[in-house]
C-alpha positions as CSV (number, residue, x, y, z in Angstrom):
1,M,-11.2,8.9,12.8
2,E,-7.7,9.8,14.0
3,L,-5.6,11.9,11.7
4,R,-1.8,11.4,11.5
5,Q,1.0,13.5,10.0
6,L,2.9,11.8,7.2
7,G,6.6,12.3,7.8
8,E,7.5,16.0,8.1
9,S,4.9,17.0,5.5
10,D,1.7,19.1,5.9
11,L,-0.4,16.0,5.0
12,H,-2.6,14.7,7.9
13,V,-4.2,11.5,6.8
14,S,-6.8,9.2,8.4
15,A,-5.3,6.3,10.3
16,L,-7.3,4.0,8.0
17,S,-7.4,4.8,4.3
18,L,-8.9,3.4,1.2
19,G,-7.0,1.2,-1.2
20,T,-8.6,0.9,-4.6
21,M,-6.9,-1.9,-6.6
22,T,-10.2,-3.8,-6.9
23,F,-11.9,-0.9,-8.7
24,G,-12.5,-1.9,-12.3
25,E,-12.0,-5.6,-11.8
26,Q,-13.8,-7.0,-8.7
27,N,-15.7,-3.8,-8.2
28,S,-17.7,-1.8,-10.8
29,E,-17.8,2.0,-11.1
30,A,-21.0,2.1,-9.0
31,D,-19.3,-0.1,-6.4
32,A,-16.3,2.2,-6.3
33,Y,-18.6,5.3,-5.8
34,A,-20.4,3.5,-2.9
35,Q,-17.1,2.6,-1.2
36,L,-15.7,6.0,-1.6
37,D,-18.8,7.7,-0.3
38,Y,-19.0,5.4,2.7
39,A,-15.3,5.7,3.5
40,V,-15.5,9.5,3.4
41,S,-18.6,9.4,5.6
42,R,-16.6,7.5,8.2
43,G,-13.8,10.0,8.3
44,V,-11.4,8.6,5.7
45,N,-9.6,11.3,3.8
46,F,-6.9,9.4,2.1
47,I,-7.4,7.5,-1.2
48,D,-4.6,5.4,-2.7
49,A,-4.4,4.3,-6.3
50,A,-1.8,3.4,-9.0
51,E,-1.5,3.7,-12.8
52,M,-1.3,-0.1,-13.1
53,Y,-4.5,-0.8,-11.2
54,P,-6.8,-2.7,-11.1
55,V,-5.2,-6.0,-10.2
56,P,-4.5,-8.5,-11.4
57,P,-2.9,-6.2,-14.1
58,R,-4.2,-6.5,-17.7
59,A,-3.8,-4.3,-20.7
60,E,-7.6,-4.2,-21.1
61,T,-8.2,-2.8,-17.7
62,Q,-5.1,-0.7,-16.9
63,G,-6.0,2.8,-15.7
64,R,-9.6,1.9,-15.0
65,T,-9.2,2.3,-11.2
66,E,-7.9,5.9,-11.6
67,S,-10.7,6.6,-14.0
68,H,-13.4,5.4,-11.6
69,I,-11.9,7.5,-8.8
70,G,-11.7,10.5,-11.1
71,S,-15.3,10.5,-12.2
72,W,-16.2,10.5,-8.5
73,L,-13.5,13.0,-7.4
74,K,-14.7,15.7,-9.8
75,H,-17.9,16.0,-7.7
76,Q,-16.0,16.3,-4.4
77,R,-14.3,19.1,-2.4
78,R,-10.8,18.4,-3.7
79,D,-9.1,20.2,-0.9
80,K,-10.7,17.9,1.7
81,L,-9.2,14.8,0.2
82,I,-5.7,13.4,0.0
83,V,-5.2,11.5,-3.2
84,A,-2.2,9.3,-3.8
85,T,-1.1,7.3,-6.9
86,K,1.9,5.6,-8.2
87,I,4.1,5.3,-11.3
88,A,4.7,1.7,-12.4
89,G,8.3,0.6,-12.6
90,P,10.2,-1.7,-14.9
91,S,10.9,-5.5,-14.5
92,R,7.3,-6.6,-14.0
93,G,6.6,-7.4,-17.7
94,F,3.8,-4.9,-18.1
95,A,4.6,-4.0,-21.7
96,W,1.3,-2.3,-22.1
97,I,2.4,0.5,-19.7
98,R,4.9,2.4,-21.9
99,N,6.7,-0.8,-22.7
100,S,7.7,-1.7,-19.1
101,P,8.9,1.8,-18.2
102,R,12.0,3.0,-16.3
103,I,11.7,5.6,-13.6
104,D,13.2,8.4,-15.7
105,R,12.1,11.9,-16.7
106,Q,10.3,10.9,-19.8
107,N,8.2,8.2,-18.2
108,L,7.5,10.2,-15.1
109,E,6.2,13.1,-17.2
110,A,4.0,10.7,-19.3
111,A,2.7,8.8,-16.2
112,I,1.8,11.9,-14.2
113,H,0.0,13.4,-17.3
114,D,-2.1,10.3,-17.8
115,S,-2.9,9.9,-14.1
116,L,-4.0,13.5,-13.7
117,K,-6.2,13.1,-16.7
118,R,-7.8,9.9,-15.5
119,L,-8.2,11.2,-11.9
120,Q,-9.7,14.5,-13.3
121,T,-7.6,16.6,-10.9
122,D,-4.8,19.2,-11.3
123,Y,-2.5,17.7,-8.7
124,I,-1.5,14.6,-6.8
125,D,-1.0,14.9,-3.0
126,L,1.4,11.9,-2.8
127,Y,3.1,10.5,-5.8
128,Q,4.9,7.2,-5.3
129,I,7.3,4.9,-7.1
130,H,5.3,1.7,-7.1
131,W,8.4,-0.5,-7.0
132,P,12.1,0.2,-7.5
133,D,13.7,0.8,-10.8
134,R,16.6,-1.4,-9.7
135,Y,16.5,-5.1,-8.8
136,V,15.2,-5.9,-5.3
137,P,13.6,-9.1,-4.0
138,M,9.8,-8.4,-3.9
139,F,6.4,-10.0,-3.6
140,G,7.4,-13.2,-1.8
141,A,11.1,-13.3,-2.6
142,S,13.1,-12.7,0.6
143,S,16.7,-13.2,-0.3
144,Y,18.8,-10.6,-2.1
145,D,20.7,-12.0,-5.1
146,A,23.5,-9.6,-6.3
147,S,23.8,-11.5,-9.6
148,Q,20.3,-10.2,-10.6
149,E,21.4,-6.5,-10.5
150,H,20.9,-4.7,-13.8
151,N,21.2,-1.3,-15.3
152,T,19.1,1.2,-13.4
153,V,18.2,4.9,-13.5
154,P,20.3,6.6,-10.8
155,I,18.3,7.6,-7.7
156,T,19.6,11.2,-8.1
157,E,18.0,11.3,-11.6
158,Q,14.7,9.9,-10.4
159,L,14.6,12.6,-7.6
160,Q,15.5,15.4,-10.0
161,A,12.6,14.5,-12.3
162,L,10.3,14.1,-9.3
163,A,11.4,17.5,-8.1
164,D,10.4,19.1,-11.3
165,L,6.9,17.6,-10.9
166,V,6.7,19.2,-7.5
167,K,7.9,22.6,-8.9
168,T,5.2,22.6,-11.5
169,G,2.5,21.9,-8.9
170,K,1.5,18.6,-10.3
171,V,2.7,16.8,-7.2
172,R,2.8,17.9,-3.6
173,H,4.8,15.2,-2.0
174,I,6.7,12.1,-3.0
175,G,7.0,8.6,-1.6
176,L,8.2,5.0,-2.3
177,S,6.6,1.6,-2.3
178,N,8.0,-1.9,-2.0
179,E,11.3,-0.5,-0.9
180,T,14.2,-1.7,1.2
181,P,16.2,-0.1,4.0
182,W,19.0,0.7,1.5
183,G,16.6,2.3,-0.9
184,V,14.9,4.5,1.6
185,S,18.3,5.6,3.0
186,E,19.6,6.5,-0.5
187,F,16.5,8.5,-1.4
188,V,16.8,10.5,1.8
189,K,20.5,10.9,1.5
190,C,20.4,12.1,-2.1
191,A,17.6,14.5,-1.3
192,E,19.5,16.1,1.5
193,K,22.7,16.3,-0.4
194,M,21.2,17.9,-3.5
195,G,18.4,20.0,-1.9
196,L,15.7,18.0,-3.6
197,P,12.2,17.0,-2.2
198,K,12.4,14.3,0.5
199,I,10.3,11.2,0.5
200,I,7.6,11.3,3.2
201,T,6.3,7.7,3.0
202,V,7.1,4.1,2.1
203,Q,4.2,1.9,1.2
204,N,5.1,-1.7,2.0
205,A,3.2,-4.9,3.0
206,Y,2.8,-5.1,6.7
207,H,0.6,-7.5,8.7
208,L,0.7,-10.1,11.4
209,M,2.3,-12.6,9.1
210,N,4.7,-10.2,7.5
211,R,6.4,-8.0,10.1
212,S,9.7,-7.7,8.2
213,F,9.3,-3.9,8.3
214,E,10.1,-4.0,12.0
215,T,13.8,-4.7,11.5
216,G,15.8,-2.5,9.2
217,L,13.1,-0.4,7.7
218,A,11.6,0.7,11.1
219,E,15.0,2.0,12.2
220,V,15.6,3.8,9.0
221,C,12.2,5.4,8.8
222,H,12.4,6.5,12.4
223,H,15.6,8.4,11.9
224,A,14.6,9.7,8.5
225,K,11.0,10.6,9.6
226,V,9.4,8.6,6.9
227,G,5.9,7.1,7.6
228,L,4.7,3.6,6.7
229,L,1.6,3.1,4.6
230,A,0.8,-0.5,5.4
231,Y,-0.8,-2.5,2.6
232,S,-2.3,-6.0,2.7
233,P,-3.1,-5.7,6.4
234,L,-5.3,-8.8,6.1
235,A,-2.8,-10.8,4.1
236,F,-5.2,-11.1,1.1
237,G,-7.9,-12.5,3.4
238,H,-5.8,-15.1,5.2
239,L,-6.1,-13.2,8.5
240,T,-9.9,-13.1,8.3
241,G,-10.0,-16.9,8.7
242,K,-12.1,-17.4,5.6
243,Y,-9.6,-19.7,3.9
244,L,-9.4,-21.9,7.0
245,A,-13.1,-22.5,6.9
246,D,-13.2,-23.0,3.2
247,P,-9.9,-23.1,1.1
248,Q,-12.0,-22.2,-2.0
249,A,-13.7,-19.3,-0.4
250,K,-14.3,-16.4,-2.8
251,G,-11.4,-14.0,-2.8
252,R,-8.4,-12.8,-4.7
253,I,-6.5,-15.9,-3.8
254,T,-9.1,-18.2,-5.4
255,L,-10.3,-15.9,-8.2
256,F,-6.8,-15.2,-9.5
257,P,-4.7,-18.3,-9.1
258,G,-1.0,-17.5,-8.8
259,F,-1.7,-13.9,-7.8
260,G,-1.0,-14.5,-4.1
261,Q,2.3,-16.4,-4.4
262,R,3.7,-14.7,-1.3
263,Y,1.0,-16.5,0.8
264,A,1.6,-19.9,-0.7
265,K,4.1,-20.7,2.1
266,P,3.9,-23.8,4.4
267,N,3.4,-21.9,7.7
268,V,0.7,-19.5,6.5
269,P,-2.3,-21.8,7.3
270,V,-1.1,-22.7,10.8
271,A,0.0,-19.2,11.7
272,S,-3.2,-17.7,10.5
273,A,-5.2,-20.3,12.4
274,E,-3.3,-19.2,15.6
275,Y,-4.1,-15.5,15.0
276,V,-7.8,-16.3,14.3
277,R,-8.0,-18.3,17.5
278,I,-6.5,-15.4,19.6
279,A,-9.0,-12.9,18.1
280,R,-12.0,-15.1,18.7
281,E,-10.9,-15.9,22.3
282,A,-10.7,-12.1,22.9
283,G,-14.2,-11.6,21.5
284,L,-12.9,-9.8,18.3
285,S,-13.3,-10.7,14.7
286,P,-10.0,-11.8,13.2
287,A,-10.1,-8.9,10.7
288,T,-10.6,-6.4,13.5
289,M,-7.7,-7.7,15.5
290,A,-5.4,-7.8,12.5
291,L,-6.3,-4.2,11.5
292,A,-6.0,-2.9,15.0
293,F,-2.5,-4.4,15.3
294,A,-1.3,-2.8,12.1
295,R,-2.9,0.6,13.0
296,T,-1.4,0.8,16.4
297,R,2.3,0.2,15.6
298,W,4.3,3.3,16.4
299,F,5.7,3.5,12.9
300,T,2.4,3.3,11.0
301,G,1.2,6.4,9.2
302,S,-1.9,4.8,7.7
303,V,-3.3,1.4,7.0
304,L,-4.7,0.8,3.5
305,L,-8.0,-1.0,3.5
306,G,-9.1,-3.1,0.5
307,A,-12.7,-4.3,0.4
308,T,-14.9,-5.8,-2.3
309,N,-18.2,-4.9,-0.6
310,L,-19.6,-2.4,1.9
311,D,-20.1,-5.0,4.6
312,Q,-16.3,-5.7,4.5
313,L,-15.5,-2.1,4.5
314,K,-17.8,-1.3,7.4
315,E,-16.2,-4.1,9.5
316,N,-12.8,-2.8,8.6
317,L,-13.6,0.8,9.5
318,D,-15.2,-0.3,12.7
319,S,-11.7,-1.3,13.9
320,A,-10.6,2.3,13.9
321,E,-11.2,2.7,17.7
322,V,-10.2,-0.8,18.8
323,M,-7.2,-1.0,21.1
324,L,-5.7,-4.5,21.8
325,S,-5.2,-5.5,25.4
326,A,-1.7,-6.3,26.8
327,E,-2.9,-10.0,27.0
328,V,-3.8,-10.1,23.3
329,L,-0.5,-8.5,22.3
330,E,1.4,-10.9,24.4
331,K,-0.3,-13.9,22.7
332,I,0.4,-12.3,19.3
333,E,4.1,-12.1,20.1
334,S,4.1,-15.7,21.3
335,V,2.8,-16.8,17.9
336,H,5.3,-14.5,16.1
337,K,8.2,-16.1,17.9
338,V,7.1,-19.6,16.7
339,F,6.1,-18.5,13.2
340,P,8.1,-15.4,12.3
341,N,7.0,-13.7,9.1
342,P,5.6,-16.8,7.3
343,A,4.4,-14.6,4.4
344,P,7.1,-12.1,3.6
């Protein structure tokens, strides 16, 4: 498994990493152990979680993902693994997480305390803001509406509180998630101006049907030396082709109606059908092609895999050495020109 440096940090993570938002909902604790053991046996050293997981978020299950990881992690060589988690932000309506918390000092200190306890570790290698404290269009919304701006914790205050977590040794590095070019730029600029820790990553959706990262964010992250952690590389299963064969196939889209609103767009079925066709004509599984595409972009630090069983995880990890031919890449670009970003 290829290892890649995240930003300018000392973290070198596997090109494919394990996302865990199914742990505690679609996957039991035993399932979680099996996935973690198998992923590590295949060279994965990076595990990504969040305090709000599992998804879909519910008060009854919140924190269960970190707890499952923690009961496994305490039996591992901690220094051989890179563990990431995230603090939940405001505006999502999750009142059961500190009453829909702001990203301020009080909430950061409470969140890191609880995450460390659930994960049964003394430190987090990469601590991320799950989504911005301020208003930004997210999860299927694609247009910025200035009228929705609201009171927010200044980025300098967020960074100062995160810096103190780094000073105490509870956090090694910091990152963002679901961010915009302006947000990444401001975090980098404020850190440089005030001598505070710099973000090393941004975790955003990136896949064949959502390549919006390639415009503004790719340029910003290149100059700022910030790596992309690409989530949803299979577009919630749409890029595997399973929903083309059976619209009611078992998966997050059908198990949790309304959860995949960003994929309920008119061009998603036709675009996914084209990508599935290209993969099969090339003798690849659709999932393998989609994962190889995300992994081999020049700006990708690591691709986060999400699986609900070991067969899926094995197929996903088998893509680690696959390189797409120039012909396949040309065909992918042809589809992208006709159906650009149908699921932003």
